[in-house]
VOKE-275559 format. One record per residue: x, y, z of N, C-alpha, C in turn; residue number from 1. Coordinates in Angstrom, 3 decimals. Atoms other than C-alpha are relative to their C-alpha. Layout:
NODE      n.xx      n.yy      n.zz     ca.xx     ca.yy     ca.zz      c.xx      c.yy      c.zz  seq
NODE         X         Y         Z         X         Y         Z         X         Y         Z  NUM
...
# end
This chain:
NODE      n.xx      n.yy      n.zz     ca.xx     ca.yy     ca.zz      c.xx      c.yy      c.zz  seq
NODE    -0.075    -1.150     0.730    97.189    94.584   112.004     0.532     0.028    -1.385    1
NODE    -0.461    -0.029     1.646    99.000    93.363   108.907    -1.268    -0.216    -0.843    2
NODE     1.181     0.131     0.774    95.345    92.567   107.922    -0.666     1.047    -0.495    3
NODE     0.714    -1.449     0.249    94.101    96.154   108.134     0.972     0.544    -1.109    4
NODE    -1.015    -0.888     0.629    97.534    97.326   106.318    -0.457    -0.592    -1.429    5
NODE     0.156     0.519     1.239    96.763    94.838   103.394    -1.546     0.505    -0.561    6
NODE     1.229    -0.797     0.618    93.158    96.234   103.222     0.190     1.254    -0.573    7
NODE    -0.218    -1.175     0.051    94.251    99.510   103.296     0.861     0.022    -1.634    8
NODE    -0.682    -0.204     1.178    96.862    99.090   100.257    -1.004    -0.660    -0.999    9
NODE     0.729     0.646     1.188    94.525    96.657    98.397    -0.811     0.928    -0.898   10
NODE     1.196    -0.847     0.576    91.621    98.719    98.195     0.476     1.500    -0.501   11
NODE    -0.328    -1.302     0.427    93.346   102.072    97.674     0.560    -0.042    -1.125   12
NODE    -0.665    -0.006     0.957    95.665   101.012    95.178    -0.508    -1.322    -0.998   13
NODE    -0.240     1.213     0.870    95.512    97.113    93.807    -1.762     0.106    -0.649   14
NODE     1.360     0.194     0.271    91.406    97.039    93.930    -0.937     1.218    -0.269   15
NODE     0.768    -1.048     0.101    90.513   100.788    93.421    -1.180    -0.014    -0.970   16
NODE     1.464     0.171     0.469    86.999   101.201    92.528    -0.069     0.755    -1.146   17
NODE     0.363    -0.745     1.314    87.414   103.573    89.820     1.133    -0.502    -1.227   18
NODE    -0.839     0.296     0.540    90.633   102.437    88.237     0.237    -1.747    -0.149   19
NODE    -0.202     1.305    -0.072    90.471    98.732    89.069    -1.428    -0.556    -0.222   20
NODE     1.301     0.512     0.028    86.767    97.834    89.157    -0.925     0.641    -1.158   21
NODE     0.999    -0.664     0.868    85.348   100.645    86.999    -1.308     0.298     0.360   22
NODE     1.104    -0.366    -0.560    82.647   101.724    89.219     0.118     1.477     0.190   23
NODE     0.223    -1.359     0.178    81.514   105.352    89.412     0.963     0.651    -0.682   24
NODE    -0.734    -0.841     1.184    82.886   106.638    86.247    -0.945     1.201    -0.330   25
NODE     0.883    -1.045     0.279    79.779   109.093    85.777     0.530     1.258     0.783   26
NODE    -0.249    -1.416    -0.748    80.635   111.494    88.696     1.648     0.013    -0.123   27
NODE    -1.684    -0.244    -0.003    84.687   110.794    88.209     0.025     0.784    -1.429   28
NODE     0.056    -0.768     1.047    83.898   112.165    84.499    -0.527     1.297     0.327   29
NODE     0.827    -1.221    -0.133    81.606   114.881    85.694     0.627     0.863     0.869   30
NODE    -0.494    -1.070    -0.813    83.646   116.397    88.365     1.282     0.435    -0.078   31
NODE    -1.408    -0.223    -0.380    87.188   116.315    87.796     0.484     0.842    -1.517   32
NODE    -0.626    -0.925     0.820    87.442   119.254    85.141     0.526     1.196     0.787   33
NODE    -0.868    -0.732    -0.863    88.977   121.214    88.018     0.428    -0.895     1.338   34
NODE    -0.472     0.542    -1.184    90.996   120.134    91.044    -1.243     0.282     1.389   35
NODE     0.959    -0.555    -1.070    88.649   122.154    93.276    -1.264    -0.679     0.274   36
NODE     1.354     0.988    -0.120    85.465   120.341    92.478     0.280    -1.660     0.403   37
NODE    -0.239     1.156    -0.484    87.092   117.229    92.514     0.565    -0.324     1.457   38
NODE    -0.235    -0.258    -1.580    88.554   117.908    96.063    -1.449    -0.032     0.756   39
NODE     0.998    -0.379    -0.708    85.307   118.880    97.312    -1.248    -1.260    -0.376   40
NODE     1.172     1.137    -0.138    83.253   115.629    95.911     0.822    -1.040     0.589   41
NODE    -0.872     1.139    -0.938    86.146   113.365    97.181    -0.268     0.125     1.284   42
NODE     0.144    -0.164    -1.322    85.689   114.740   100.725    -1.605    -0.550     0.201   43
NODE     1.439     0.378    -0.423    81.755   114.287   100.359    -0.148    -1.411    -0.235   44
NODE     0.117     1.531     0.030    82.169   110.791    99.045     0.702    -0.800     1.156   45
NODE    -0.539     0.434    -0.593    84.546   109.867   101.618    -0.898    -0.177     1.552   46
NODE     0.789     0.088    -1.119    82.103   110.860   104.213    -1.111    -0.610    -0.003   47
NODE     1.043     0.883     0.219    79.129   109.357   102.732     0.478    -1.576    -0.055   48
NODE    -0.314     1.399     0.009    80.960   105.953   102.063     0.191    -0.428     1.344   49
NODE    -0.420     0.565    -1.358    82.423   105.803   105.569    -1.110    -0.319     0.753   50
NODE     1.415    -0.109    -0.836    78.930   106.608   107.161    -0.908    -1.053    -0.338   51
NODE     1.145     1.026     0.398    76.822   104.477   105.048     0.499    -1.264     0.144   52
NODE    -0.410     1.129    -0.427    79.067   101.718   105.493    -0.100    -0.676     1.229   53
NODE    -0.215     0.065    -1.657    79.402   101.793   109.149    -1.961    -0.511     0.298   54
NODE     1.485     0.236    -0.589    75.371   102.098   109.298    -0.714    -1.153    -0.724   55
NODE     0.632     1.092     0.748    74.694    99.482   106.702     0.447    -1.211     0.612   56
NODE    -0.319     1.338    -0.907    76.713    97.095   108.538    -0.512    -0.349     1.357   57
NODE     0.721     0.259    -1.138    75.040    97.712   111.824    -1.504    -0.487    -0.352   58
NODE     1.233     0.660     0.618    71.764    97.334   109.977    -0.018    -1.609    -0.611   59
NODE    -0.174     1.351     0.593    72.951    94.278   108.126    -0.197    -1.237     1.390   60
NODE    -0.230     0.949    -0.993    73.811    92.407   111.456    -0.794     0.131     1.014   61
NODE     1.089    -0.034    -0.639    71.447    93.813   113.870    -1.458     0.220     0.025   62
NODE     1.522    -0.153     0.839    68.433    94.007   111.654    -0.579    -1.341    -0.359   63
NODE    -0.059     0.574     1.301    68.419    92.365   108.660     0.093    -1.797     0.490   64
NODE     0.224     1.282    -0.271    69.692    89.105   110.062    -0.642    -0.439     1.055   65
NODE     0.968     0.316    -1.277    68.217    88.987   113.341    -1.352    -0.580    -0.302   66
NODE     1.264     0.325     0.212    64.929    89.031   111.803    -0.263    -0.483    -1.226   67
NODE     0.154     0.612     1.333    66.033    86.912   108.682    -0.568     0.530    -1.189   68
NODE     0.306    -0.884     1.100    65.164    89.566   106.130     0.902     0.380    -1.069   69
NODE    -1.450    -0.703     0.797    68.664    89.872   104.416    -0.703     0.234    -1.351   70
NODE     0.595    -0.007     1.336    66.384    89.642   100.868    -0.284     1.741     0.098   71
NODE     0.261    -1.494    -0.185    65.751    93.510   101.761     1.226     0.924    -0.120   72
NODE    -1.419    -0.752    -0.382    69.673    94.469   101.867     0.020     1.190    -1.084   73
NODE    -0.179    -1.056     1.106    69.812    96.275    98.603    -0.992     1.180     0.191   74
NODE     0.780    -1.103    -0.429    66.787    98.352    99.294    -0.069     0.766     1.003   75
NODE    -0.159    -0.709    -1.140    67.457    99.268   102.749     1.482     0.867    -0.085   76
NODE    -1.107    -0.710     0.519    71.175   100.259   101.667    -0.186     0.937    -0.657   77
NODE     0.426    -1.224     0.922    69.789   102.425    98.981    -0.690     0.973     0.781   78
NODE     0.763    -1.330    -1.078    67.516   104.281   101.772     1.178     0.653     0.493   79
NODE    -1.082    -0.564    -1.047    70.409   104.784   104.072     0.914     0.928    -0.768   80
NODE    -1.031    -0.776     0.890    72.682   106.083   101.171    -0.667     1.334    -0.293   81
NODE     0.937    -1.022     0.289    69.892   108.421   100.069    -0.177     1.197     0.839   82
NODE     0.175    -0.715    -1.102    69.202   109.724   103.442     1.241     0.791     0.261   83
NODE    -1.095    -0.852    -0.147    72.949   110.685   103.849     0.508     0.728    -0.890   84
NODE    -0.017    -0.902     0.975    73.212   112.201   100.671    -0.559     1.141    -0.068   85
NODE     0.730    -1.423    -0.173    70.418   114.518   101.200     0.739     0.558     1.072   86
NODE    -0.571    -0.742    -1.012    71.876   115.367   104.462     1.508     0.844    -0.169   87
NODE    -0.852    -0.515     0.282    75.254   115.953   103.008    -0.165     1.085    -1.017   88
NODE     0.488    -1.341     0.911    73.750   118.348   100.458    -0.806     0.914     0.620   89
NODE     0.668    -1.284    -0.831    71.669   120.330   103.119     1.261     0.717     0.410   90
NODE    -0.898    -0.857    -0.682    74.763   120.931   104.721     0.865     0.526    -0.871   91
NODE    -0.929    -0.508     0.825    76.916   121.714   101.968    -0.679     1.254    -0.528   92
NODE     1.094    -1.463     0.991    73.924   124.361   100.430     0.324     0.937     1.084   93
NODE    -0.126    -1.110    -0.862    74.304   126.341   103.709     1.066     0.473     0.607   94
NODE    -1.467    -0.339    -0.447    78.082   125.990   104.780     0.850     0.225    -1.266   95
NODE    -0.826    -0.011     0.969    79.528   125.564   101.471    -0.592     0.678    -1.491   96
NODE     0.563    -0.294     1.288    77.676   127.441    98.801     0.729    -0.079    -1.411   97
NODE    -0.681     0.241     0.868    80.172   127.789    96.238     0.314    -1.537    -0.650   98
NODE    -0.288     1.475     0.069    81.163   124.100    96.216    -1.019    -0.588    -0.125   99
NODE     1.229     0.423     0.063    77.730   123.431    96.316    -0.502     0.020    -1.400  100
NODE     0.511    -0.199     1.541    76.907   125.182    93.036     0.887    -0.747    -0.849  101
NODE    -0.967     0.575     0.980    80.209   123.848    91.402    -0.345    -1.518    -0.057  102
NODE     0.721     1.769     0.145    79.081   120.119    92.172    -1.017     0.105    -0.783  103
NODE     1.393    -0.152     0.916    75.788   120.968    90.486    -0.644    -1.253     0.465  104
NODE     0.714     0.808     0.195    73.785   117.992    89.519     1.005    -1.795     0.642  105
NODE    -0.939     1.086    -0.506    76.854   115.555    90.589    -0.074    -0.229     1.731  106
NODE     0.037     0.474    -1.367    76.189   115.839    94.271    -0.903    -1.005     0.367  107
NODE     1.240     0.712    -0.351    72.722   114.469    94.410     0.707    -1.311    -0.663  108
NODE    -0.390     1.339     0.469    74.198   111.667    92.083     0.657    -0.707     0.974  109
NODE    -0.734     1.001    -0.836    76.263   110.324    94.850    -1.082    -1.015     0.610  110
NODE     1.256     1.212    -0.631    72.858   108.485    96.029     0.154    -1.078    -1.239  111
NODE     0.068     1.155     0.978    73.162   106.579    92.730     1.329    -0.096    -0.401  112
NODE    -1.441     0.312     0.267    77.114   106.442    92.683    -0.136    -1.628     0.609  113
NODE    -0.064     1.236    -0.271    77.714   102.656    92.380     1.025    -0.529     1.028  114
NODE    -0.958     0.191    -0.972    80.634   102.940    94.568    -0.336    -0.100     1.312  115
NODE     0.289    -0.336    -1.187    78.775   104.057    97.583    -0.637    -1.344     0.296  116
NODE     0.681     1.523    -0.459    76.698   100.727    97.470     0.794    -1.050    -0.096  117
NODE    -1.174     1.223     0.084    79.555    98.504    96.090     0.386    -0.341     1.627  118
NODE    -1.027     0.075    -1.136    81.621    99.357    99.114    -1.142    -0.422     1.394  119
NODE     1.022     0.432    -0.975    78.491    98.886   101.535    -0.092    -1.846    -0.082  120
NODE     0.119     1.508     0.052    77.833    95.216   100.021     0.911    -0.768    -0.041  121
NODE    -1.462     0.683     0.031    81.453    94.388    99.677     0.097    -0.501     1.209  122
NODE    -0.228     0.344    -1.079    81.860    94.735   103.268    -0.677    -1.159     0.869  123
NODE     0.882     1.248    -0.701    79.074    92.315   104.196     0.370    -1.261    -0.608  124
NODE    -0.475     1.131     0.886    80.139    89.986   101.214     1.075    -0.559     0.591  125
NODE    -1.408     0.512    -0.446    83.729    89.719   102.926    -0.307    -0.183     1.204  126
NODE    -0.023     0.396    -1.329    82.492    89.200   106.245     0.765     0.775     1.170  127
NODE    -0.573    -0.987    -0.968    84.219    92.148   107.837    -0.558     0.128     1.367  128
NODE     0.464    -0.539    -1.248    83.953    93.132   111.490     0.002     1.482    -0.173  129
NODE     0.361    -1.512     0.003    83.047    96.600   112.404     1.413     1.034    -0.324  130
NODE    -1.534    -0.800     0.168    86.955    97.834   112.696     0.272    -0.108    -1.641  131
NODE    -0.428     0.257     1.322    87.625    96.186   109.165    -1.114     0.786    -1.187  132
NODE     0.739    -0.983     0.917    84.714    97.988   107.569     0.115     1.372    -0.011  133
NODE    -0.403    -1.504    -0.392    85.524   101.236   109.067     1.481     0.195    -1.070  134
NODE    -1.118    -0.263     0.845    89.041   100.889   107.426    -0.222    -0.684    -1.638  135
NODE     0.286     0.277     1.294    87.845    99.277   104.151    -0.801     1.071    -0.392  136
NODE     0.395    -0.932     0.425    85.392   101.962   103.694     0.772     1.238    -0.184  137
NODE    -0.991    -1.162     0.085    87.967   104.659   104.321     0.704    -0.095    -1.223  138
NODE    -0.947     0.097     1.171    90.312   103.324   102.111    -0.574    -0.172    -1.343  139
NODE     0.672    -0.079     1.745    87.848   102.618    98.884    -0.219     1.647    -0.191  140
NODE    -0.004    -1.532     0.401    86.743   106.319    99.406     1.236     0.730    -0.297  141
NODE    -1.549    -0.907     0.157    90.376   107.636    99.715     0.142    -0.651    -1.422  142
NODE    -0.489     0.370     1.015    91.170   105.479    96.701    -0.783     0.510    -1.490  143
NODE     0.628    -0.897     0.491    88.304   106.914    95.189     0.315     1.492    -0.485  144
NODE    -0.351    -1.325     0.126    89.184   110.561    95.774     1.351     0.174    -0.522  145
NODE    -1.357    -0.168     0.867    92.712   109.743    94.539    -0.129    -0.182    -1.340  146
NODE     0.340     0.119     1.512    91.533   108.733    91.283    -0.495     1.430    -0.554  147
NODE     0.442    -1.275     0.639    89.497   111.993    91.002     0.797     0.880     0.092  148
NODE    -0.970    -1.208    -0.036    92.293   114.315    91.933     0.814    -0.378    -0.966  149
NODE    -1.097     0.175     0.787    94.809   112.413    89.749    -0.672     0.483    -1.391  150
NODE     0.543    -0.296     1.251    92.481   112.693    86.773    -0.360     1.576     0.092  151
NODE     0.093    -1.794     0.387    91.510   116.470    87.303     1.358     0.666     0.078  152
NODE    -1.285    -0.458     0.491    95.104   117.381    87.621     0.261    -0.264    -1.434  153
NODE    -0.441     0.426     1.266    95.754   115.637    84.381    -0.777     1.062    -1.036  154
NODE     0.921    -0.665     1.220    92.716   117.056    82.843     0.318     1.582    -0.023  155
NODE    -0.261    -1.247    -0.001    93.445   120.568    84.015     1.415     0.517    -0.977  156
NODE    -1.087     0.011     0.830    97.076   120.178    82.446    -0.089     0.088    -1.398  157
NODE     0.414     0.675     1.281    95.682   118.877    79.251    -0.568     1.096    -0.754  158
NODE     1.404    -0.757     0.441    92.796   121.438    78.969     0.375     0.915    -1.324  159
NODE    -0.206    -0.788     0.920    94.778   123.789    76.858     0.753    -0.399    -1.076  160
NODE    -1.209     0.774     0.998    96.978   121.433    74.834    -0.788    -0.013    -1.533  161
NODE     0.310    -0.072     1.350    96.697   121.427    70.864    -0.088    -1.293    -0.150  162
NODE     0.610     1.622     0.435    94.568   118.030    69.947    -0.980    -0.021    -0.946  163
NODE     1.263     0.289     0.842    92.244   116.936    67.516    -1.398     0.260     0.682  164
NODE     1.471    -0.077    -0.425    88.563   118.038    68.032    -0.554    -1.333     0.659  165
NODE     0.484     1.297    -0.396    87.753   114.424    68.482     0.334    -0.414     1.335  166
NODE    -0.227     0.379    -0.989    89.644   113.833    71.377    -0.217     0.842     1.339  167
NODE     0.232    -0.782    -1.083    88.552   116.834    73.433    -1.185    -0.163     1.159  168
NODE     1.105     0.386    -1.036    86.604   116.306    76.635    -0.142    -1.267     0.524  169
NODE     0.052     1.327    -0.573    85.378   113.084    77.619     1.036    -1.072    -0.917  170
NODE    -1.062     0.969     0.766    87.329   111.096    74.889     1.256    -0.208     0.676  171
NODE    -1.192     0.255    -0.617    90.647   111.911    76.313    -0.211    -0.001     1.472  172
NODE     0.057     0.268    -1.372    89.448   111.879    79.743    -0.243    -1.737     0.202  173
NODE     0.070     1.354    -0.009    88.656   108.060    79.200     1.238    -0.835    -0.279  174
NODE    -1.443     0.347     0.587    91.881   107.726    77.279     0.928    -0.203     1.415  175
NODE    -1.151    -0.451    -1.296    93.726   109.158    80.599    -0.665    -0.988     0.986  176
NODE     0.636     1.247    -1.145    91.394   106.821    82.941     0.472    -1.344    -0.535  177
NODE    -0.625     1.572     0.318    92.524   103.740    80.976     1.438    -0.011     0.128  178
NODE    -1.323     0.092    -0.274    96.248   104.785    80.936     0.055    -0.234     1.738  179
NODE     0.119     0.056    -1.229    95.818   105.367    84.583    -0.263    -1.587     0.808  180
NODE     0.477     1.230    -0.284    94.183   102.079    85.137     1.141    -1.252    -0.235  181
NODE    -1.374     0.776    -0.007    97.186   100.471    83.663     1.176     0.264     0.838  182
NODE    -1.105    -0.447    -1.005    99.555   102.409    85.980    -0.235    -0.766     0.826  183
NODE     0.079     0.568    -1.481    97.786   101.050    88.875    -0.005    -1.316    -0.011  184
NODE    -0.484     1.289    -0.342    98.056    97.490    87.813     1.163    -0.394     0.279  185
NODE    -1.198     0.254    -0.585   101.387    97.938    88.804     0.058    -0.211     1.308  186
NODE     0.126     0.280    -1.442   100.324    97.597    92.341    -0.389    -1.231     0.025  187
NODE     0.862     1.064    -0.259    98.735    94.490    91.779     1.010    -1.201     0.896  188
NODE    -0.904     0.795    -0.772   102.042    92.689    93.214     0.257     0.396     1.736  189
NODE    -0.172    -0.345    -1.190   101.821    94.294    96.401    -0.802    -1.227     1.155  190
# end
C-alpha cells in the first residue's frame, strides 16, 4: 500500500508531467485561458491517459512481448491513443457541444500530447503491474489536470492586470509555469 501512495504523491507533485518534466506544454498553454476549458480538457485527458495506459499495458504484455514484437510499441501505442481520442471527441461533440467548441483544436491535439504517450511508455519501462499502472495513470493525469487548473486560475486573475505589452499572453503564462515549477520542486523531499 505504501508503494501505491508513493506512486500517487510522486507522480502528482514531485514528477508532475507539466511542471517537473515539461511535457504537454502546448495544450497547457492553449486551454488555460479559462478555468472552465481547463477543467474540460483535464477530465478528457484523465479519461484518455487512464484508458490508454491500461490498454497499452495489456497489449504490451499479452501481444507485443508474447510474439516478440516489442519494436512496434510506439506505433501501436500511438494508434491506441488516436483511437481513444477520436472516441472522446465524438462523445464530447454529441453530449457537450459547448465544451467541444471551447476546446476547439486542442481536443484532437490530445492525440499528439506527449503526456499520454509518455505515461503509457513509462508504466512499461517501470515494470508496473496492472494495479500500479492504473494508479500511475490516474495520478499522472490528475497531476496534469492540477497544473492546468492552477495555471488557468492564475491566468484569469492576471488577465486584466496592467502590465507591459511584451508580457501579455504566452510570455506571462510561461513565466507563471516556471514559478509553478519552482514551487512544485518543494515537494521533492516527500
